N, C-alpha and C positions, 0 to 999 in steps of 0.2 A: 527678521525680515527674510522673506522667502524669495528664491530665485525662480525663473521659469523652469529650470530643471527640477527643482524640488516640487513645484506644483505638478509637473508632468508625472513624477513618481507617485504622488498621492492619487492621481487620477487613473493610474494603471490598474489593471486587474490583479488582485491579490487573493491569497487563500490563507485563511486562518485555520489551523488544525484544531481537532477536538481535544487536544492534549496528547502529549507524547507518552507512550508506554513502551515497555520492553517487549521484545518478541516472545511469544509463548511457544514453548517446545514440548512436544509430546512424543515419547518413544514407546513402541509396543511391538508385539508379534502378531502377525495375521494367523488365521486358523491353519494355514499350511506351514507355519514355522518361520516365514520370512520376516526379518526385522524391518521396521518402518520407522522413520523419523519425520514428523510433521512440524513445520515451523510457520507460525502465523505472525506477521509483522503488525506494526501499529496502524497500517492502512487496511487491515483485514485481508491481505493477500496471503495465500498459503502455498508453501513449497513442500512437497512430499518426496522424500528420498527413500528408495527401496534398495535393500541390500541383496541384490540379485547379481547374476553373472554380468549383466550389462550395466549395472549401477543406474537403473532408470530413475529419472527425476521428473515429477509432474508439477506443474505450476498452475494455480488457479488465481486469476486476477479478478478482483471485484471492484471495478471503478465506480466512483461516486458520480451521480448525475449532476451536471453543471447547468444551472438555469440562469439565463441572463435576460435582462430587459434593456431595450434601447429607448431612450426618450429624448425629446428635443425641448430645450428650455426656451 
């Protein structure tokens, strides 16, 4: 038997992932000799760490498009 709270949880917006995976890490040297570490997470966002004096970090966010439809019953 469900309660109004349970029904409300079922009606709320949810997101099912494509399956969890581990972050992918790639380390390499650029042509000028600077070491670089790129980490791509399960949501396809990339963090690039540069081994320079200022320890620069670049972040590339790739959000997924959310499509919603509203209907009246």
